[in-house]
C-alpha positions as CSV (number, residue, x, y, z in Angstrom):
1,Q,16.2,-3.6,-12.4
2,V,13.8,-3.6,-9.4
3,Q,10.2,-3.1,-10.3
4,L,7.2,-2.4,-8.1
5,V,3.9,-2.5,-10.0
6,E,0.6,-1.5,-8.2
7,S,-2.8,-2.4,-9.4
8,G,-6.4,-2.3,-8.1
9,G,-7.1,1.4,-7.8
10,G,-10.3,3.0,-9.1
11,L,-13.5,4.9,-8.4
12,V,-15.6,3.6,-5.6
13,Q,-18.6,4.9,-3.6
14,P,-18.3,5.8,0.1
15,G,-18.6,2.6,2.1
16,G,-17.2,0.5,-0.7
17,S,-14.1,-1.7,-0.9
18,L,-11.0,-2.0,-3.0
19,R,-8.0,-4.3,-2.9
20,L,-4.7,-2.9,-4.0
21,S,-1.9,-5.2,-5.1
22,C,1.8,-4.6,-5.5
23,A,4.0,-7.0,-7.4
24,H,7.8,-6.8,-6.7
25,S,10.9,-8.3,-8.2
26,L,13.1,-8.4,-5.1
27,N,14.6,-11.3,-3.4
28,I,12.3,-12.0,-0.5
29,F,15.2,-12.6,1.9
30,S,16.3,-9.0,1.3
31,L,13.0,-7.5,2.3
32,N,13.0,-5.4,5.5
33,Y,9.8,-3.4,5.4
34,M,6.9,-3.2,2.9
35,G,4.3,-0.4,3.1
36,W,1.5,1.4,1.4
37,Y,1.6,5.2,1.3
38,R,-0.9,7.7,0.0
39,Q,-0.8,11.2,-1.2
40,A,-3.9,13.3,-1.3
41,P,-4.1,16.5,-3.4
42,G,-2.2,19.3,-1.8
43,K,-1.0,17.0,1.0
44,Q,2.2,15.2,1.9
45,R,2.7,11.6,1.3
46,E,1.8,9.6,4.4
47,L,2.2,6.0,5.6
48,V,-1.1,4.1,5.5
49,A,0.0,0.7,6.5
50,G,3.3,-1.2,6.7
51,I,4.5,-4.7,7.5
52,S,8.0,-5.5,8.8
53,R,10.3,-8.4,8.0
54,G,9.2,-10.1,11.2
55,G,5.5,-9.5,10.6
56,S,4.8,-6.5,12.8
57,I,2.1,-4.3,11.3
58,D,1.5,-0.5,11.5
59,Y,-1.6,1.4,10.5
60,A,-2.3,5.0,10.3
61,D,-4.9,5.9,12.9
62,S,-7.3,7.0,10.2
63,V,-7.5,3.6,8.7
64,K,-7.3,1.3,11.7
65,G,-10.2,-1.2,11.6
66,R,-10.9,-0.6,7.9
67,F,-7.7,-1.4,6.1
68,T,-5.6,-4.6,6.2
69,I,-2.1,-5.1,4.8
70,S,-0.9,-8.5,3.9
71,R,1.9,-10.2,1.9
72,D,2.5,-13.4,0.0
73,N,6.2,-13.9,-0.2
74,A,5.9,-16.9,-2.5
75,K,4.1,-14.7,-5.1
76,K,6.2,-11.6,-4.3
77,M,3.1,-9.6,-3.6
78,V,1.9,-7.2,-1.0
79,Y,-1.8,-6.3,-0.7
80,L,-3.9,-3.6,0.9
81,Q,-7.6,-4.5,1.5
82,M,-9.5,-1.3,2.0
83,N,-13.1,-1.5,3.4
84,S,-15.6,1.2,4.5
85,L,-13.9,3.7,2.2
86,K,-14.4,7.4,2.9
87,P,-13.9,10.4,0.6
88,E,-10.9,11.4,2.7
89,D,-9.2,8.1,1.6
90,T,-8.9,9.6,-1.9
91,G,-5.4,9.9,-3.2
92,V,-2.6,8.2,-5.1
93,Y,-1.5,5.0,-3.3
94,Y,2.1,4.0,-3.6
95,C,3.8,0.7,-2.8
96,N,7.1,1.1,-0.9
97,V,9.7,-1.5,-0.2
98,R,12.9,-1.2,1.9
99,T,15.6,-3.8,2.0
100,V,18.1,-4.9,4.6
101,Y,20.7,-3.2,2.4
102,V,19.1,0.2,3.1
103,Q,17.7,0.4,-0.4
104,E,14.2,1.9,-1.0
105,Y,11.9,1.4,-3.9
106,W,8.6,3.0,-4.9
107,G,5.9,2.0,-7.3
108,Q,4.4,4.3,-9.9
109,G,1.2,4.8,-7.8
110,T,-2.4,3.9,-8.3
111,Q,-5.3,6.4,-8.0
112,V,-8.1,5.7,-5.5
113,T,-11.1,8.0,-5.7
114,V,-13.9,7.6,-3.2
115,S,-16.9,9.6,-4.3
116,S,-20.6,9.3,-4.8
């Protein structure tokens, strides 16, 4: 059974940093796209950052220059480094993985709250 387990969320003051981690159990050769999504209260889930099989990276305009997505295939991990956090970054952050077999998996989510 495929598992995605996120960690690293929490409460942070504006301007602070957090690093989210996602551990997966997939065969790395089956990975096609790995991303981080977030869902703020009352809003739709949105893509924050994603990295393709070939290494191409996408960022939402709202996080460019502040967030960095990375992966470690040997450890089966994907990370999201979040700097200069703002209150509008608050939400539940989800790890998402898509495979070359057109399968899609979601983690359980981790809460990020940016507040003074």
